[in-house]
VOGU-3710 file (C-alpha; in Angstrom, 3 decimals, decimal comma):
1> xxxxxxxxxx> -38,803/-40,713/34,643  -36,447/-43,100/32,946  -33,271/-44,623/34,274  -29,823/-43,951/32,887  -28,129/-46,408/35,202  -25,793/-47,658/32,476  -24,523/-44,162/31,711  -20,939/-43,707/32,922  -18,961/-40,474/32,868  -15,734/-41,461/31,157
11> xxxxxxxxxx> -12,707/-40,546/33,270  -10,722/-39,079/30,363  -13,590/-37,269/28,610  -13,530/-33,448/28,621  -15,940/-32,054/31,225  -16,698/-28,338/31,317  -17,875/-26,972/34,672  -19,312/-23,502/34,045  -18,974/-21,565/37,284  -16,197/-23,775/38,687
21> xxxxxxxxxx> -15,078/-21,109/41,160  -18,496/-20,690/42,732  -19,964/-22,531/45,706  -21,646/-25,302/43,690  -19,280/-25,425/40,726  -16,290/-25,620/43,030  -17,780/-28,557/44,909  -18,576/-30,358/41,648  -15,002/-29,742/40,454  -13,629/-31,251/43,704
31> xxxxxxxxxx> -15,942/-34,247/43,379  -14,860/-34,891/39,794  -11,178/-34,614/40,759  -11,668/-37,045/43,643  -13,219/-39,546/41,226  -10,191/-39,364/38,951  -11,530/-37,307/36,070  -8,451/-36,032/34,277  -9,830/-33,605/31,670  -11,653/-30,890/33,584
41> xxxxxxxxxx> -12,318/-27,567/31,853  -12,942/-24,332/33,710  -12,639/-20,642/32,946  -12,878/-17,825/35,468  -15,173/-14,900/34,691  -12,048/-12,868/33,973  -10,928/-15,397/31,383  -14,332/-15,957/29,795  -17,437/-13,777/30,020  -20,260/-16,249/29,461
51> xxxxxxxxxx> -22,509/-13,367/28,389  -20,341/-12,957/25,282  -21,778/-15,402/22,746  -18,855/-15,540/20,319  -16,361/-16,160/23,122  -18,446/-19,047/24,469  -18,759/-20,633/21,031  -15,001/-20,291/20,517  -14,271/-22,203/23,740  -16,685/-24,991/22,819
61> xxxxxxxxxx> -15,264/-25,217/19,313  -11,752/-25,577/20,716  -12,456/-27,904/23,655  -15,585/-29,829/22,528  -16,628/-30,963/26,012  -18,457/-34,273/26,151  -20,214/-33,294/29,380  -21,229/-29,906/30,756  -22,370/-28,854/34,223  -23,974/-25,423/33,977
71> xxxxxxxxxx> -23,521/-23,990/37,471  -22,612/-20,439/36,406  -25,114/-17,694/37,198  -25,439/-14,143/38,396  -26,640/-14,580/41,969  -27,412/-12,332/44,926  -29,606/-11,797/47,927  -33,098/-10,337/48,107  -31,923/-6,718/47,994  -29,762/-7,217/44,898
81> xxxxxxxxxx> -32,467/-9,200/43,097  -35,112/-6,618/43,901  -32,897/-3,656/42,959  -31,392/-4,972/39,707  -34,013/-7,240/38,061  -32,835/-6,355/34,539  -29,308/-7,562/35,339  -30,505/-10,807/36,894  -32,827/-11,557/33,993  -30,581/-10,509/31,108
91> xxxxxxxxxx> -27,265/-11,833/32,447  -28,641/-15,230/33,381  -30,574/-15,657/30,152  -27,452/-14,863/28,150  -25,183/-17,109/30,234  -27,350/-20,213/29,998  -28,514/-19,675/26,411  -24,954/-19,164/25,169  -23,639/-22,236/26,966  -26,507/-24,493/25,894
101> xxxxxxxxxx> -26,507/-23,297/22,286  -22,747/-23,808/22,056  -23,020/-27,232/23,703  -25,717/-28,226/21,239  -23,740/-27,055/18,205  -20,507/-28,720/19,279  -21,879/-32,111/20,250  -22,051/-32,113/24,059  -23,592/-35,459/24,924  -24,728/-34,845/28,487
111> xxxxxxxxxx> -25,568/-31,517/30,162  -26,811/-30,751/33,663  -28,487/-27,378/34,224  -28,664/-26,148/37,810  -31,494/-23,893/38,879  -32,835/-22,664/42,188  -35,793/-23,452/44,401  -37,043/-19,895/43,773  -38,468/-21,195/40,465  -41,462/-22,473/42,415
121> xxxxxxxxxx> -44,541/-20,369/43,237  -44,358/-18,281/46,393  -47,296/-20,135/47,912  -46,605/-23,628/46,582  -47,827/-26,416/48,896  -45,124/-27,656/51,289  -43,053/-29,701/50,772  -42,688/-28,438/47,193  -43,015/-31,064/44,467  -41,485/-30,771/41,004
131> xxxxxxxxxx> -44,920/-30,489/39,395  -45,562/-27,230/41,282  -43,563/-25,443/38,585  -45,619/-22,801/36,741  -48,699/-23,333/38,921  -48,715/-19,939/40,678  -47,196/-16,514/41,179  -43,492/-16,173/41,943  -41,944/-14,304/44,850  -41,849/-10,737/43,413
141> xxxxxxxxxx> -38,469/-9,794/44,911  -36,608/-12,366/42,791  -39,032/-13,115/39,965  -36,561/-11,976/37,274  -33,944/-14,473/38,425  -36,606/-17,178/38,741  -37,921/-16,551/35,219  -34,407/-16,917/33,830  -33,974/-20,244/35,614  -37,374/-21,445/34,417
151> xxxxxxxxxx> -36,308/-20,569/30,878  -33,226/-22,746/31,384  -35,360/-25,708/32,390  -37,545/-25,208/29,326  -34,485/-24,964/27,081  -33,245/-28,312/28,397  -36,675/-29,808/27,710  -36,732/-28,275/24,212  -33,322/-29,760/23,382  -34,574/-33,149/24,525
161> xxxxxxxxxx> -37,671/-32,877/22,311  -36,041/-31,456/19,218  -32,613/-33,129/19,281  -33,118/-36,118/21,622  -30,121/-35,192/23,765  -30,204/-36,668/27,296  -29,868/-33,287/29,034  -31,280/-32,813/32,534  -32,009/-30,152/35,176  -31,654/-30,161/38,957
171> xxxxxxxxxx> -33,057/-27,719/41,524  -31,131/-27,466/44,805  -32,469/-26,295/48,137  -30,500/-23,819/50,286  -26,817/-24,730/50,099  -23,888/-24,089/52,421  -20,300/-25,228/52,856  -16,735/-24,443/51,747  -16,572/-21,510/49,339  -19,760/-19,871/50,585
181> xxxxxxxxxx> -20,231/-16,097/50,729  -19,725/-14,920/54,316  -19,882/-11,183/53,601  -21,927/-9,080/56,066  -23,976/-7,557/53,235  -24,261/-10,336/50,668  -24,437/-13,639/52,494  -27,448/-15,863/53,035  -28,760/-16,794/56,453  -26,527/-19,719/57,428
191> xxxxxxxxxx> -23,104/-18,229/56,560  -24,306/-14,942/58,062  -25,079/-16,749/61,325  -21,685/-18,483/61,309  -19,857/-15,193/60,931  -22,034/-13,388/63,491  -21,652/-16,037/66,183  -17,952/-16,612/65,566  -17,219/-12,877/65,775  -19,285/-12,713/68,978
201> xxxxxxxxxx> -17,274/-15,582/70,437  -13,995/-13,921/69,500  -15,011/-10,533/70,944  -16,583/-11,940/74,091  -19,992/-10,439/73,283  -22,622/-11,441/75,804  -25,555/-11,309/73,371  -26,141/-12,035/69,689  -29,228/-10,466/68,117  -30,854/-12,100/65,082
211> xxxxxxxxxx> -33,642/-10,782/62,866  -37,231/-11,935/63,213  -38,842/-14,444/65,522  -36,684/-17,420/64,607  -39,801/-19,397/63,724  -39,489/-19,763/59,907  -38,346/-23,173/58,775  -35,525/-23,724/56,295  -33,866/-26,718/54,650  -30,082/-26,791/54,180
221> xxxxxxxxxx> -27,953/-29,122/52,070  -24,162/-29,302/52,293  -22,620/-28,357/48,957  -20,528/-31,552/48,850  -23,775/-33,520/49,061  -25,113/-31,374/46,223  -22,059/-32,219/44,125  -22,487/-35,925/44,835  -26,156/-35,695/43,845  -25,255/-33,953/40,574
231> xxxxxxxxxx> -22,818/-36,684/39,554  -25,342/-39,332/40,585  -28,042/-37,742/38,433  -25,688/-37,516/35,456  -25,205/-41,270/35,669  -28,664/-42,395/36,785  -31,340/-40,005/35,510  -32,639/-39,244/32,054  -35,926/-37,363/32,081  -37,372/-33,985/31,074
241> xxxxxxxxxx> -38,611/-32,896/34,505  -36,260/-31,070/36,852  -35,213/-33,000/39,980  -35,348/-31,419/43,432  -32,140/-31,884/45,427  -32,289/-31,523/49,200  -32,446/-33,393/52,484  -36,216/-33,538/52,805  -35,843/-32,151/56,356  -36,001/-28,647/57,731
251> xxxxxxxxxx> -35,541/-26,821/61,033  -36,496/-23,470/62,484  -34,049/-20,588/62,186  -34,000/-20,587/66,003  -32,869/-24,238/66,023  -30,289/-23,574/63,312  -28,915/-20,577/65,222  -28,459/-22,781/68,301  -26,546/-25,344/66,217  -24,318/-22,599/64,803
261> xxxxxxxxxx> -23,614/-21,232/68,285  -22,654/-24,742/69,372  -20,448/-25,257/66,301  -18,430/-22,065/66,900  -18,310/-22,473/70,677  -20,343/-19,375/71,523  -21,741/-19,539/75,057  -23,566/-16,195/75,294  -27,246/-15,435/74,889  -29,310/-15,086/71,727
271> xxxxxxxxxx> -32,047/-12,487/71,333  -34,524/-12,009/68,497  -35,513/-8,655/67,018  -39,166/-9,380/66,280  -39,567/-5,999/64,644  -37,544/-7,306/61,704  -39,170/-9,449/58,972  -39,281/-13,231/59,106  -39,587/-13,937/55,391  -41,363/-16,981/54,001
281> xxxxxxxxxx> -42,669/-19,216/56,826  -41,399/-22,440/55,235  -39,477/-23,497/52,145  -38,982/-27,254/51,948  -38,436/-29,311/48,822  -40,093/-32,679/48,279  -37,195/-34,988/47,388  -39,205/-38,166/46,885  -38,233/-38,300/43,226  -34,522/-38,127/44,041
291> xxxxxxxxxx> -34,911/-40,809/46,719  -36,746/-43,043/44,256  -33,873/-42,681/41,771  -31,582/-43,893/44,540  -29,827/-40,957/46,222  -30,017/-39,560/49,764  -28,047/-36,810/51,498  -25,197/-38,108/53,658  -23,902/-35,056/55,558  -25,920/-34,135/58,644
301> xxxxxxxxxx> -26,353/-30,476/59,557  -24,274/-30,685/62,739  -21,313/-32,318/60,945  -21,686/-30,017/57,951  -21,661/-26,949/60,175  -18,499/-28,111/61,964  -16,579/-28,505/58,695  -17,927/-25,211/57,339  -16,889/-23,332/60,473  -13,406/-24,831/60,156
311> xxxxxxxxxx> -13,207/-23,694/56,519  -14,465/-20,217/57,422  -11,833/-19,779/60,122  -9,091/-20,962/57,796  -10,084/-18,492/55,076  -11,543/-15,582/57,069  -8,649/-13,288/56,165  -9,260/-13,644/52,429  -13,069/-13,713/52,287  -14,920/-11,311/50,027
321> xxx> -16,465/-8,422/51,935  -19,257/-7,479/49,553  -22,352/-9,123/48,189
//
């Protein structure tokens, strides 16, 4: 690891945030705006299909972004990943390869590629260190998506070796916050719990039933913390190895469910359907490297849940209803 402490993102330089309408990209966009960056570039998927190589190169030729945050990806839950592996592999490979090739050709100085903690082996020692990459078998239900993200990390490393560009990669833990997917069929565990408990509160339901035993442990990072970490890494890190981004702390699903119930004001009972699967017992990232660079998460889970519940209630009428 080497330091890039003197690297400063110029306020008037063009910055392209690929995926700026997604959970992570949107948070990074807000963080850049709050810091006074005046030349932000974003295209919706309707305006620019990142799978179309010529279209991507045309945008880079016209805009010539100095910095790129590659947060765009085809994402989905376990069912979608397991059902459509070709889509998750092909779409993500095309998205990231097109963006990175165009960035390389048109002189992008600094690029941050965002992956996923699913890149690590299914049975990696906990907490998961960066050097666990490529040391074991992947989780088979989302191995296509994971392989695509691993390819992105390797492309960043290849650009560093061949062209000496200070490009970097970051791997976030489970994220939540404003802009999350709260759909009944497509959401991840924390937004699903928020919706379930808030609807139970509103309807006066006496019992909420969750899947599994509640014993698996999960780590959650607020997306605004993730955005802050990304900007910090762009200014303070210059190394080939991906950097884990998380809190370094986890909790049981049972504990998280209790915090969600508290956040929404639900006072009924919670039951657990132990006939349903639990999933992986634990998935915790080792964030020692990030701490050593100088960054720690600032938003506690209780405070983060309160603000996320407030956002959910404000936007519940316009939320997407599919995965």
